[in-house]
Every structure is written in structure tokens, then in C-alpha cells.
PDBQT receptor file of N, H, CA, C and O in Angstrom, charges set to zero:
ATOM      1  N   MET A   1    -162.955  98.932  52.810  1.00  0.00    +0.000 N 
ATOM      2  CA  MET A   1    -162.655  97.818  53.693  1.00  0.00    +0.000 C 
ATOM      3  C   MET A   1    -163.925  97.135  54.184  1.00  0.00    +0.000 C 
ATOM      4  O   MET A   1    -163.988  95.906  54.228  1.00  0.00    +0.000 OA
ATOM      5  N   ASN A   2    -164.919  97.905  54.547  1.00  0.00    +0.000 N 
ATOM      6  H   ASN A   2    -164.868  98.903  54.511  1.00  0.00    +0.000 HD
ATOM      7  CA  ASN A   2    -166.092  97.314  55.178  1.00  0.00    +0.000 C 
ATOM      8  C   ASN A   2    -167.190  96.923  54.206  1.00  0.00    +0.000 C 
ATOM      9  O   ASN A   2    -168.236  96.428  54.626  1.00  0.00    +0.000 OA
ATOM     10  N   ASN A   3    -166.974  97.135  52.914  1.00  0.00    +0.000 N 
ATOM     11  H   ASN A   3    -166.125  97.537  52.573  1.00  0.00    +0.000 HD
ATOM     12  CA  ASN A   3    -168.023  96.802  51.958  1.00  0.00    +0.000 C 
ATOM     13  C   ASN A   3    -167.558  95.756  50.952  1.00  0.00    +0.000 C 
ATOM     14  O   ASN A   3    -167.969  95.788  49.792  1.00  0.00    +0.000 OA
ATOM     15  N   HIS A   4    -166.711  94.836  51.383  1.00  0.00    +0.000 N 
ATOM     16  H   HIS A   4    -166.378  94.810  52.325  1.00  0.00    +0.000 HD
ATOM     17  CA  HIS A   4    -166.167  93.840  50.461  1.00  0.00    +0.000 C 
ATOM     18  C   HIS A   4    -167.255  92.950  49.867  1.00  0.00    +0.000 C 
ATOM     19  O   HIS A   4    -167.123  92.502  48.728  1.00  0.00    +0.000 OA
ATOM     20  N   GLN A   5    -168.311  92.690  50.604  1.00  0.00    +0.000 N 
ATOM     21  H   GLN A   5    -168.418  93.054  51.529  1.00  0.00    +0.000 HD
ATOM     22  CA  GLN A   5    -169.392  91.859  50.069  1.00  0.00    +0.000 C 
ATOM     23  C   GLN A   5    -170.140  92.588  48.965  1.00  0.00    +0.000 C 
ATOM     24  O   GLN A   5    -170.520  91.983  47.962  1.00  0.00    +0.000 OA
ATOM     25  N   LEU A   6    -170.349  93.874  49.145  1.00  0.00    +0.000 N 
ATOM     26  H   LEU A   6    -170.040  94.366  49.960  1.00  0.00    +0.000 HD
ATOM     27  CA  LEU A   6    -170.994  94.687  48.120  1.00  0.00    +0.000 C 
ATOM     28  C   LEU A   6    -170.104  94.783  46.877  1.00  0.00    +0.000 C 
ATOM     29  O   LEU A   6    -170.591  94.678  45.751  1.00  0.00    +0.000 OA
ATOM     30  N   GLU A   7    -168.813  94.980  47.084  1.00  0.00    +0.000 N 
ATOM     31  H   GLU A   7    -168.418  95.065  47.999  1.00  0.00    +0.000 HD
ATOM     32  CA  GLU A   7    -167.878  95.042  45.957  1.00  0.00    +0.000 C 
ATOM     33  C   GLU A   7    -167.878  93.725  45.187  1.00  0.00    +0.000 C 
ATOM     34  O   GLU A   7    -167.854  93.734  43.956  1.00  0.00    +0.000 OA
ATOM     35  N   LEU A   8    -167.905  92.600  45.886  1.00  0.00    +0.000 N 
ATOM     36  H   LEU A   8    -167.925  92.593  46.886  1.00  0.00    +0.000 HD
ATOM     37  CA  LEU A   8    -167.937  91.298  45.237  1.00  0.00    +0.000 C 
ATOM     38  C   LEU A   8    -169.228  91.118  44.442  1.00  0.00    +0.000 C 
ATOM     39  O   LEU A   8    -169.197  90.646  43.305  1.00  0.00    +0.000 OA
ATOM     40  N   ALA A   9    -170.355  91.490  45.031  1.00  0.00    +0.000 N 
ATOM     41  H   ALA A   9    -170.381  91.873  45.954  1.00  0.00    +0.000 HD
ATOM     42  CA  ALA A   9    -171.638  91.376  44.331  1.00  0.00    +0.000 C 
ATOM     43  C   ALA A   9    -171.648  92.219  43.062  1.00  0.00    +0.000 C 
ATOM     44  O   ALA A   9    -172.108  91.762  42.015  1.00  0.00    +0.000 OA
ATOM     45  N   LYS A  10    -171.149  93.433  43.149  1.00  0.00    +0.000 N 
ATOM     46  H   LYS A  10    -170.775  93.804  43.999  1.00  0.00    +0.000 HD
ATOM     47  CA  LYS A  10    -171.116  94.303  41.964  1.00  0.00    +0.000 C 
ATOM     48  C   LYS A  10    -170.213  93.726  40.881  1.00  0.00    +0.000 C 
ATOM     49  O   LYS A  10    -170.555  93.786  39.700  1.00  0.00    +0.000 OA
ATOM     50  N   GLN A  11    -169.073  93.171  41.261  1.00  0.00    +0.000 N 
ATOM     51  H   GLN A  11    -168.796  93.122  42.221  1.00  0.00    +0.000 HD
ATOM     52  CA  GLN A  11    -168.150  92.597  40.276  1.00  0.00    +0.000 C 
ATOM     53  C   GLN A  11    -168.755  91.349  39.624  1.00  0.00    +0.000 C 
ATOM     54  O   GLN A  11    -168.671  91.182  38.407  1.00  0.00    +0.000 OA
ATOM     55  N   LEU A  12    -169.356  90.484  40.423  1.00  0.00    +0.000 N 
ATOM     56  H   LEU A  12    -169.425  90.619  41.411  1.00  0.00    +0.000 HD
ATOM     57  CA  LEU A  12    -169.985  89.290  39.863  1.00  0.00    +0.000 C 
ATOM     58  C   LEU A  12    -171.158  89.649  38.958  1.00  0.00    +0.000 C 
ATOM     59  O   LEU A  12    -171.424  88.958  37.975  1.00  0.00    +0.000 OA
ATOM     60  N   HIS A  13    -171.860  90.732  39.294  1.00  0.00    +0.000 N 
ATOM     61  H   HIS A  13    -171.644  91.294  40.093  1.00  0.00    +0.000 HD
ATOM     62  CA  HIS A  13    -172.927  91.230  38.427  1.00  0.00    +0.000 C 
ATOM     63  C   HIS A  13    -172.342  91.733  37.112  1.00  0.00    +0.000 C 
ATOM     64  O   HIS A  13    -172.864  91.437  36.037  1.00  0.00    +0.000 OA
ATOM     65  N   LYS A  14    -171.271  92.486  37.205  1.00  0.00    +0.000 N 
ATOM     66  H   LYS A  14    -170.848  92.726  38.079  1.00  0.00    +0.000 HD
ATOM     67  CA  LYS A  14    -170.605  93.029  36.017  1.00  0.00    +0.000 C 
ATOM     68  C   LYS A  14    -170.143  91.907  35.084  1.00  0.00    +0.000 C 
ATOM     69  O   LYS A  14    -170.185  92.052  33.862  1.00  0.00    +0.000 OA
ATOM     70  N   GLU A  15    -169.704  90.796  35.664  1.00  0.00    +0.000 N 
ATOM     71  H   GLU A  15    -169.670  90.678  36.657  1.00  0.00    +0.000 HD
ATOM     72  CA  GLU A  15    -169.222  89.660  34.877  1.00  0.00    +0.000 C 
ATOM     73  C   GLU A  15    -170.361  88.749  34.408  1.00  0.00    +0.000 C 
ATOM     74  O   GLU A  15    -170.126  87.803  33.656  1.00  0.00    +0.000 OA
ATOM     75  N   GLY A  16    -171.593  89.029  34.848  1.00  0.00    +0.000 N 
ATOM     76  H   GLY A  16    -171.784  89.797  35.458  1.00  0.00    +0.000 HD
ATOM     77  CA  GLY A  16    -172.745  88.281  34.379  1.00  0.00    +0.000 C 
ATOM     78  C   GLY A  16    -173.077  87.015  35.152  1.00  0.00    +0.000 C 
ATOM     79  O   GLY A  16    -173.814  86.160  34.662  1.00  0.00    +0.000 OA
ATOM     80  N   HIS A  17    -172.533  86.892  36.365  1.00  0.00    +0.000 N 
ATOM     81  H   HIS A  17    -171.934  87.587  36.764  1.00  0.00    +0.000 HD
ATOM     82  CA  HIS A  17    -172.757  85.678  37.156  1.00  0.00    +0.000 C 
ATOM     83  C   HIS A  17    -173.962  85.774  38.092  1.00  0.00    +0.000 C 
ATOM     84  O   HIS A  17    -174.477  84.752  38.545  1.00  0.00    +0.000 OA
ATOM     85  N   LEU A  18    -174.408  86.978  38.380  1.00  0.00    +0.000 N 
ATOM     86  H   LEU A  18    -173.990  87.808  38.012  1.00  0.00    +0.000 HD
ATOM     87  CA  LEU A  18    -175.555  87.154  39.256  1.00  0.00    +0.000 C 
ATOM     88  C   LEU A  18    -176.219  88.484  38.975  1.00  0.00    +0.000 C 
ATOM     89  O   LEU A  18    -175.673  89.333  38.270  1.00  0.00    +0.000 OA
ATOM     90  N   PHE A  19    -177.408  88.653  39.537  1.00  0.00    +0.000 N 
ATOM     91  H   PHE A  19    -177.851  87.962  40.109  1.00  0.00    +0.000 HD
ATOM     92  CA  PHE A  19    -178.089  89.938  39.466  1.00  0.00    +0.000 C 
ATOM     93  C   PHE A  19    -177.820  90.676  40.762  1.00  0.00    +0.000 C 
ATOM     94  O   PHE A  19    -177.826  90.082  41.840  1.00  0.00    +0.000 OA
ATOM     95  N   TYR A  20    -177.588  91.957  40.653  1.00  0.00    +0.000 N 
ATOM     96  H   TYR A  20    -177.583  92.440  39.778  1.00  0.00    +0.000 HD
ATOM     97  CA  TYR A  20    -177.337  92.795  41.828  1.00  0.00    +0.000 C 
ATOM     98  C   TYR A  20    -178.380  93.898  41.840  1.00  0.00    +0.000 C 
ATOM     99  O   TYR A  20    -178.695  94.480  40.802  1.00  0.00    +0.000 OA
ATOM    100  N   CYS A  21    -178.907  94.179  43.010  1.00  0.00    +0.000 N 
ATOM    101  H   CYS A  21    -178.651  93.706  43.853  1.00  0.00    +0.000 HD
ATOM    102  CA  CYS A  21    -179.852  95.283  43.145  1.00  0.00    +0.000 C 
ATOM    103  C   CYS A  21    -179.803  95.809  44.573  1.00  0.00    +0.000 C 
ATOM    104  O   CYS A  21    -179.158  95.241  45.455  1.00  0.00    +0.000 OA
ATOM    105  N   THR A  22    -180.498  96.896  44.759  1.00  0.00    +0.000 N 
ATOM    106  H   THR A  22    -181.022  97.357  44.043  1.00  0.00    +0.000 HD
ATOM    107  CA  THR A  22    -180.681  97.452  46.102  1.00  0.00    +0.000 C 
ATOM    108  C   THR A  22    -182.126  97.173  46.512  1.00  0.00    +0.000 C 
ATOM    109  O   THR A  22    -182.917  96.679  45.708  1.00  0.00    +0.000 OA
ATOM    110  N   CYS A  23    -182.464  97.481  47.731  1.00  0.00    +0.000 N 
ATOM    111  H   CYS A  23    -181.822  97.883  48.384  1.00  0.00    +0.000 HD
ATOM    112  CA  CYS A  23    -183.840  97.260  48.196  1.00  0.00    +0.000 C 
ATOM    113  C   CYS A  23    -184.834  98.014  47.313  1.00  0.00    +0.000 C 
ATOM    114  O   CYS A  23    -185.913  97.506  47.006  1.00  0.00    +0.000 OA
ATOM    115  N   SER A  24    -184.465  99.219  46.912  1.00  0.00    +0.000 N 
ATOM    116  H   SER A  24    -183.589  99.632  47.162  1.00  0.00    +0.000 HD
ATOM    117  CA  SER A  24    -185.404 100.024  46.120  1.00  0.00    +0.000 C 
ATOM    118  C   SER A  24    -185.538  99.536  44.679  1.00  0.00    +0.000 C 
ATOM    119  O   SER A  24    -186.560  99.800  44.045  1.00  0.00    +0.000 OA
ATOM    120  N   THR A  25    -184.547  98.841  44.149  1.00  0.00    +0.000 N 
ATOM    121  H   THR A  25    -183.717  98.627  44.664  1.00  0.00    +0.000 HD
ATOM    122  CA  THR A  25    -184.628  98.358  42.766  1.00  0.00    +0.000 C 
ATOM    123  C   THR A  25    -185.028  96.880  42.668  1.00  0.00    +0.000 C 
ATOM    124  O   THR A  25    -185.150  96.342  41.567  1.00  0.00    +0.000 OA
ATOM    125  N   LEU A  26    -185.231  96.224  43.816  1.00  0.00    +0.000 N 
ATOM    126  H   LEU A  26    -185.132  96.660  44.710  1.00  0.00    +0.000 HD
ATOM    127  CA  LEU A  26    -185.585  94.805  43.817  1.00  0.00    +0.000 C 
ATOM    128  C   LEU A  26    -186.885  94.499  43.076  1.00  0.00    +0.000 C 
ATOM    129  O   LEU A  26    -186.900  93.572  42.266  1.00  0.00    +0.000 OA
ATOM    130  N   PRO A  27    -187.972  95.227  43.310  1.00  0.00    +0.000 N 
ATOM    131  CA  PRO A  27    -189.213  94.893  42.591  1.00  0.00    +0.000 C 
ATOM    132  C   PRO A  27    -189.047  94.945  41.067  1.00  0.00    +0.000 C 
ATOM    133  O   PRO A  27    -189.532  94.061  40.361  1.00  0.00    +0.000 OA
ATOM    134  N   GLY A  28    -188.380  95.956  40.571  1.00  0.00    +0.000 N 
ATOM    135  H   GLY A  28    -187.986  96.675  41.144  1.00  0.00    +0.000 HD
ATOM    136  CA  GLY A  28    -188.158  96.068  39.136  1.00  0.00    +0.000 C 
ATOM    137  C   GLY A  28    -187.289  94.952  38.604  1.00  0.00    +0.000 C 
ATOM    138  O   GLY A  28    -187.543  94.425  37.521  1.00  0.00    +0.000 OA
ATOM    139  N   LEU A  29    -186.274  94.589  39.351  1.00  0.00    +0.000 N 
ATOM    140  H   LEU A  29    -186.067  95.017  40.231  1.00  0.00    +0.000 HD
ATOM    141  CA  LEU A  29    -185.399  93.501  38.929  1.00  0.00    +0.000 C 
ATOM    142  C   LEU A  29    -186.170  92.182  38.864  1.00  0.00    +0.000 C 
ATOM    143  O   LEU A  29    -186.015  91.418  37.911  1.00  0.00    +0.000 OA
ATOM    144  N   LEU A  30    -186.990  91.917  39.861  1.00  0.00    +0.000 N 
ATOM    145  H   LEU A  30    -187.116  92.537  40.636  1.00  0.00    +0.000 HD
ATOM    146  CA  LEU A  30    -187.757  90.674  39.885  1.00  0.00    +0.000 C 
ATOM    147  C   LEU A  30    -188.707  90.573  38.688  1.00  0.00    +0.000 C 
ATOM    148  O   LEU A  30    -188.983  89.476  38.201  1.00  0.00    +0.000 OA
ATOM    149  N   GLN A  31    -189.196  91.702  38.225  1.00  0.00    +0.000 N 
ATOM    150  H   GLN A  31    -188.972  92.593  38.621  1.00  0.00    +0.000 HD
ATOM    151  CA  GLN A  31    -190.100  91.697  37.080  1.00  0.00    +0.000 C 
ATOM    152  C   GLN A  31    -189.365  91.566  35.753  1.00  0.00    +0.000 C 
ATOM    153  O   GLN A  31    -189.922  91.045  34.787  1.00  0.00    +0.000 OA
ATOM    154  N   SER A  32    -188.124  92.034  35.697  1.00  0.00    +0.000 N 
ATOM    155  H   SER A  32    -187.672  92.458  36.482  1.00  0.00    +0.000 HD
ATOM    156  CA  SER A  32    -187.440  92.107  34.404  1.00  0.00    +0.000 C 
ATOM    157  C   SER A  32    -186.303  91.114  34.216  1.00  0.00    +0.000 C 
ATOM    158  O   SER A  32    -185.815  90.957  33.097  1.00  0.00    +0.000 OA
ATOM    159  N   MET A  33    -185.871  90.449  35.261  1.00  0.00    +0.000 N 
ATOM    160  H   MET A  33    -186.267  90.576  36.170  1.00  0.00    +0.000 HD
ATOM    161  CA  MET A  33    -184.681  89.605  35.134  1.00  0.00    +0.000 C 
ATOM    162  C   MET A  33    -184.931  88.388  34.246  1.00  0.00    +0.000 C 
ATOM    163  O   MET A  33    -186.015  87.804  34.241  1.00  0.00    +0.000 OA
ATOM    164  N   ASP A  34    -183.904  88.036  33.506  1.00  0.00    +0.000 N 
ATOM    165  H   ASP A  34    -183.024  88.511  33.510  1.00  0.00    +0.000 HD
ATOM    166  CA  ASP A  34    -183.942  86.873  32.615  1.00  0.00    +0.000 C 
ATOM    167  C   ASP A  34    -182.820  85.941  33.066  1.00  0.00    +0.000 C 
ATOM    168  O   ASP A  34    -181.645  86.190  32.799  1.00  0.00    +0.000 OA
ATOM    169  N   LEU A  35    -183.196  84.875  33.747  1.00  0.00    +0.000 N 
ATOM    170  H   LEU A  35    -184.151  84.673  33.964  1.00  0.00    +0.000 HD
ATOM    171  CA  LEU A  35    -182.199  83.968  34.315  1.00  0.00    +0.000 C 
ATOM    172  C   LEU A  35    -181.333  83.307  33.250  1.00  0.00    +0.000 C 
ATOM    173  O   LEU A  35    -180.222  82.867  33.545  1.00  0.00    +0.000 OA
ATOM    174  N   SER A  36    -181.818  83.231  32.035  1.00  0.00    +0.000 N 
ATOM    175  H   SER A  36    -182.721  83.588  31.795  1.00  0.00    +0.000 HD
ATOM    176  CA  SER A  36    -181.038  82.592  30.968  1.00  0.00    +0.000 C 
ATOM    177  C   SER A  36    -179.821  83.422  30.563  1.00  0.00    +0.000 C 
ATOM    178  O   SER A  36    -178.940  82.927  29.861  1.00  0.00    +0.000 OA
ATOM    179  N   THR A  37    -179.769  84.675  30.999  1.00  0.00    +0.000 N 
ATOM    180  H   THR A  37    -180.485  85.077  31.569  1.00  0.00    +0.000 HD
ATOM    181  CA  THR A  37    -178.622  85.525  30.648  1.00  0.00    +0.000 C 
ATOM    182  C   THR A  37    -177.438  85.337  31.587  1.00  0.00    +0.000 C 
ATOM    183  O   THR A  37    -176.340  85.818  31.307  1.00  0.00    +0.000 OA
ATOM    184  N   LEU A  38    -177.653  84.643  32.696  1.00  0.00    +0.000 N 
ATOM    185  H   LEU A  38    -178.545  84.252  32.924  1.00  0.00    +0.000 HD
ATOM    186  CA  LEU A  38    -176.564  84.457  33.655  1.00  0.00    +0.000 C 
ATOM    187  C   LEU A  38    -175.545  83.449  33.143  1.00  0.00    +0.000 C 
ATOM    188  O   LEU A  38    -175.897  82.462  32.497  1.00  0.00    +0.000 OA
ATOM    189  N   LYS A  39    -174.279  83.714  33.441  1.00  0.00    +0.000 N 
ATOM    190  H   LYS A  39    -173.993  84.515  33.966  1.00  0.00    +0.000 HD
ATOM    191  CA  LYS A  39    -173.181  82.816  33.079  1.00  0.00    +0.000 C 
ATOM    192  C   LYS A  39    -172.860  81.921  34.269  1.00  0.00    +0.000 C 
ATOM    193  O   LYS A  39    -172.923  82.353  35.420  1.00  0.00    +0.000 OA
ATOM    194  N   CYS A  40    -172.520  80.688  33.985  1.00  0.00    +0.000 N 
ATOM    195  H   CYS A  40    -172.468  80.337  33.050  1.00  0.00    +0.000 HD
ATOM    196  CA  CYS A  40    -172.074  79.783  35.052  1.00  0.00    +0.000 C 
ATOM    197  C   CYS A  40    -170.720  80.246  35.572  1.00  0.00    +0.000 C 
ATOM    198  O   CYS A  40    -169.860  80.677  34.804  1.00  0.00    +0.000 OA
ATOM    199  N   TYR A  41    -170.545  80.150  36.870  1.00  0.00    +0.000 N 
ATOM    200  H   TYR A  41    -171.244  79.800  37.494  1.00  0.00    +0.000 HD
ATOM    201  CA  TYR A  41    -169.259  80.493  37.462  1.00  0.00    +0.000 C 
ATOM    202  C   TYR A  41    -168.330  79.296  37.286  1.00  0.00    +0.000 C 
ATOM    203  O   TYR A  41    -168.728  78.162  37.551  1.00  0.00    +0.000 OA
ATOM    204  N   PRO A  42    -167.103  79.535  36.841  1.00  0.00    +0.000 N 
ATOM    205  CA  PRO A  42    -166.198  78.396  36.618  1.00  0.00    +0.000 C 
ATOM    206  C   PRO A  42    -165.882  77.662  37.923  1.00  0.00    +0.000 C 
ATOM    207  O   PRO A  42    -165.793  78.285  38.981  1.00  0.00    +0.000 OA
ATOM    208  N   PRO A  43    -165.714  76.354  37.850  1.00  0.00    +0.000 N 
ATOM    209  CA  PRO A  43    -165.408  75.599  39.070  1.00  0.00    +0.000 C 
ATOM    210  C   PRO A  43    -164.061  76.020  39.663  1.00  0.00    +0.000 C 
ATOM    211  O   PRO A  43    -163.158  76.451  38.947  1.00  0.00    +0.000 OA
ATOM    212  N   GLY A  44    -163.952  75.890  40.952  1.00  0.00    +0.000 N 
ATOM    213  H   GLY A  44    -164.686  75.540  41.535  1.00  0.00    +0.000 HD
ATOM    214  CA  GLY A  44    -162.709  76.248  41.631  1.00  0.00    +0.000 C 
ATOM    215  C   GLY A  44    -161.600  75.252  41.360  1.00  0.00    +0.000 C 
ATOM    216  O   GLY A  44    -161.837  74.155  40.853  1.00  0.00    +0.000 OA
ATOM    217  N   GLN A  45    -160.398  75.648  41.702  1.00  0.00    +0.000 N 
ATOM    218  H   GLN A  45    -160.206  76.539  42.113  1.00  0.00    +0.000 HD
ATOM    219  CA  GLN A  45    -159.223  74.784  41.573  1.00  0.00    +0.000 C 
ATOM    220  C   GLN A  45    -158.452  74.808  42.892  1.00  0.00    +0.000 C 
ATOM    221  O   GLN A  45    -157.381  75.408  42.985  1.00  0.00    +0.000 OA
ATOM    222  N   PRO A  46    -159.011  74.145  43.912  1.00  0.00    +0.000 N 
ATOM    223  CA  PRO A  46    -158.397  74.208  45.241  1.00  0.00    +0.000 C 
ATOM    224  C   PRO A  46    -156.990  73.632  45.278  1.00  0.00    +0.000 C 
ATOM    225  O   PRO A  46    -156.203  73.991  46.154  1.00  0.00    +0.000 OA
ATOM    226  N   GLU A  47    -156.659  72.752  44.351  1.00  0.00    +0.000 N 
ATOM    227  H   GLU A  47    -157.298  72.460  43.640  1.00  0.00    +0.000 HD
ATOM    228  CA  GLU A  47    -155.310  72.178  44.347  1.00  0.00    +0.000 C 
ATOM    229  C   GLU A  47    -154.253  73.253  44.077  1.00  0.00    +0.000 C 
ATOM    230  O   GLU A  47    -153.130  73.143  44.569  1.00  0.00    +0.000 OA
ATOM    231  N   LYS A  48    -154.587  74.269  43.319  1.00  0.00    +0.000 N 
ATOM    232  H   LYS A  48    -155.499  74.358  42.919  1.00  0.00    +0.000 HD
ATOM    233  CA  LYS A  48    -153.636  75.356  43.069  1.00  0.00    +0.000 C 
ATOM    234  C   LYS A  48    -153.374  76.142  44.350  1.00  0.00    +0.000 C 
ATOM    235  O   LYS A  48    -152.232  76.502  44.635  1.00  0.00    +0.000 OA
ATOM    236  N   PHE A  49    -154.430  76.411  45.125  1.00  0.00    +0.000 N 
ATOM    237  H   PHE A  49    -155.358  76.118  44.893  1.00  0.00    +0.000 HD
ATOM    238  CA  PHE A  49    -154.266  77.144  46.372  1.00  0.00    +0.000 C 
ATOM    239  C   PHE A  49    -153.468  76.327  47.383  1.00  0.00    +0.000 C 
ATOM    240  O   PHE A  49    -152.604  76.867  48.074  1.00  0.00    +0.000 OA
ATOM    241  N   SER A  50    -153.750  75.043  47.473  1.00  0.00    +0.000 N 
ATOM    242  H   SER A  50    -154.452  74.604  46.912  1.00  0.00    +0.000 HD
ATOM    243  CA  SER A  50    -153.009  74.223  48.444  1.00  0.00    +0.000 C 
ATOM    244  C   SER A  50    -151.541  74.107  48.038  1.00  0.00    +0.000 C 
ATOM    245  O   SER A  50    -150.674  74.069  48.911  1.00  0.00    +0.000 OA
ATOM    246  N   ALA A  51    -151.238  74.049  46.746  1.00  0.00    +0.000 N 
ATOM    247  H   ALA A  51    -151.942  74.080  46.037  1.00  0.00    +0.000 HD
ATOM    248  CA  ALA A  51    -149.843  74.017  46.292  1.00  0.00    +0.000 C 
ATOM    249  C   ALA A  51    -149.146  75.327  46.640  1.00  0.00    +0.000 C 
ATOM    250  O   ALA A  51    -147.982  75.326  47.043  1.00  0.00    +0.000 OA
ATOM    251  N   PHE A  52    -149.852  76.442  46.485  1.00  0.00    +0.000 N 
ATOM    252  H   PHE A  52    -150.797  76.443  46.157  1.00  0.00    +0.000 HD
ATOM    253  CA  PHE A  52    -149.293  77.747  46.853  1.00  0.00    +0.000 C 
ATOM    254  C   PHE A  52    -148.976  77.792  48.346  1.00  0.00    +0.000 C 
ATOM    255  O   PHE A  52    -147.896  78.232  48.741  1.00  0.00    +0.000 OA
ATOM    256  N   LEU A  53    -149.915  77.339  49.173  1.00  0.00    +0.000 N 
ATOM    257  H   LEU A  53    -150.793  76.982  48.852  1.00  0.00    +0.000 HD
ATOM    258  CA  LEU A  53    -149.675  77.339  50.621  1.00  0.00    +0.000 C 
ATOM    259  C   LEU A  53    -148.502  76.432  50.989  1.00  0.00    +0.000 C 
ATOM    260  O   LEU A  53    -147.703  76.774  51.860  1.00  0.00    +0.000 OA
ATOM    261  N   ASP A  54    -148.399  75.296  50.340  1.00  0.00    +0.000 N 
ATOM    262  H   ASP A  54    -149.048  75.019  49.632  1.00  0.00    +0.000 HD
ATOM    263  CA  ASP A  54    -147.274  74.385  50.612  1.00  0.00    +0.000 C 
ATOM    264  C   ASP A  54    -145.945  75.078  50.340  1.00  0.00    +0.000 C 
ATOM    265  O   ASP A  54    -144.983  74.902  51.089  1.00  0.00    +0.000 OA
ATOM    266  N   LYS A  55    -145.890  75.864  49.272  1.00  0.00    +0.000 N 
ATOM    267  H   LYS A  55    -146.671  76.007  48.664  1.00  0.00    +0.000 HD
ATOM    268  CA  LYS A  55    -144.657  76.591  48.947  1.00  0.00    +0.000 C 
ATOM    269  C   LYS A  55    -144.379  77.669  49.990  1.00  0.00    +0.000 C 
ATOM    270  O   LYS A  55    -143.239  77.837  50.424  1.00  0.00    +0.000 OA
ATOM    271  N   VAL A  56    -145.414  78.395  50.391  1.00  0.00    +0.000 N 
ATOM    272  H   VAL A  56    -146.340  78.259  50.039  1.00  0.00    +0.000 HD
ATOM    273  CA  VAL A  56    -145.257  79.490  51.352  1.00  0.00    +0.000 C 
ATOM    274  C   VAL A  56    -144.729  78.990  52.685  1.00  0.00    +0.000 C 
ATOM    275  O   VAL A  56    -143.863  79.626  53.285  1.00  0.00    +0.000 OA
ATOM    276  N   VAL A  57    -145.240  77.857  53.154  1.00  0.00    +0.000 N 
ATOM    277  H   VAL A  57    -145.943  77.341  52.666  1.00  0.00    +0.000 HD
ATOM    278  CA  VAL A  57    -144.816  77.363  54.469  1.00  0.00    +0.000 C 
ATOM    279  C   VAL A  57    -143.622  76.420  54.380  1.00  0.00    +0.000 C 
ATOM    280  O   VAL A  57    -143.175  75.882  55.393  1.00  0.00    +0.000 OA
ATOM    281  N   GLY A  58    -143.101  76.219  53.162  1.00  0.00    +0.000 N 
ATOM    282  H   GLY A  58    -143.464  76.656  52.339  1.00  0.00    +0.000 HD
ATOM    283  CA  GLY A  58    -141.882  75.445  52.998  1.00  0.00    +0.000 C 
ATOM    284  C   GLY A  58    -142.052  73.950  52.900  1.00  0.00    +0.000 C 
ATOM    285  O   GLY A  58    -141.088  73.210  53.095  1.00  0.00    +0.000 OA
ATOM    286  N   LEU A  59    -143.252  73.480  52.601  1.00  0.00    +0.000 N 
ATOM    287  H   LEU A  59    -144.035  74.081  52.442  1.00  0.00    +0.000 HD
ATOM    288  CA  LEU A  59    -143.477  72.052  52.477  1.00  0.00    +0.000 C 
ATOM    289  C   LEU A  59    -143.180  71.544  51.066  1.00  0.00    +0.000 C 
ATOM    290  O   LEU A  59    -143.094  70.338  50.835  1.00  0.00    +0.000 OA
ATOM    291  N   GLN A  60    -143.029  72.461  50.144  1.00  0.00    +0.000 N 
ATOM    292  H   GLN A  60    -143.099  73.440  50.331  1.00  0.00    +0.000 HD
ATOM    293  CA  GLN A  60    -142.785  72.101  48.732  1.00  0.00    +0.000 C 
ATOM    294  C   GLN A  60    -141.880  73.162  48.130  1.00  0.00    +0.000 C 
ATOM    295  O   GLN A  60    -141.960  74.339  48.483  1.00  0.00    +0.000 OA
ATOM    296  N   LYS A  61    -141.029  72.738  47.228  1.00  0.00    +0.000 N 
ATOM    297  H   LYS A  61    -140.964  71.783  46.941  1.00  0.00    +0.000 HD
ATOM    298  CA  LYS A  61    -140.141  73.715  46.571  1.00  0.00    +0.000 C 
ATOM    299  C   LYS A  61    -140.472  73.858  45.127  1.00  0.00    +0.000 C 
ATOM    300  O   LYS A  61    -139.829  74.634  44.420  1.00  0.00    +0.000 OA
TER     301      LYS A  61
């Protein structure tokens, strides 16, 4: 429950969207990281979320 930010960072690292490290592994990561290996994160689709909320609160069927 209290480590959701860490869980998100690890998952995004696993998917190739960012580099994840700890304080002790930061120097090594800075020396070895290759920014060209990162994948772009797909753009959001806020219209899908707003349509879902409209259905939940009864504004749309």
C-alpha cells in the first residue's frame, strides 16, 4: 500500500520506459545507461476515462 510509487517505477523500468535504481546503484547506472534504449510512453486517452465516469455517475448510457 505505501510503496505504490516504487512499484510504478519498477514496472515502468520493466517495460523499458525509464531507468530505475536505488541510491547505492545510482553511480553505476549513470555511467552505463543508454538513453536510446528507452521506449516512448504512449499518449494518454483521457476521453476514455471521462466516458467511463459519465457512465458511472449516470450521465451517459
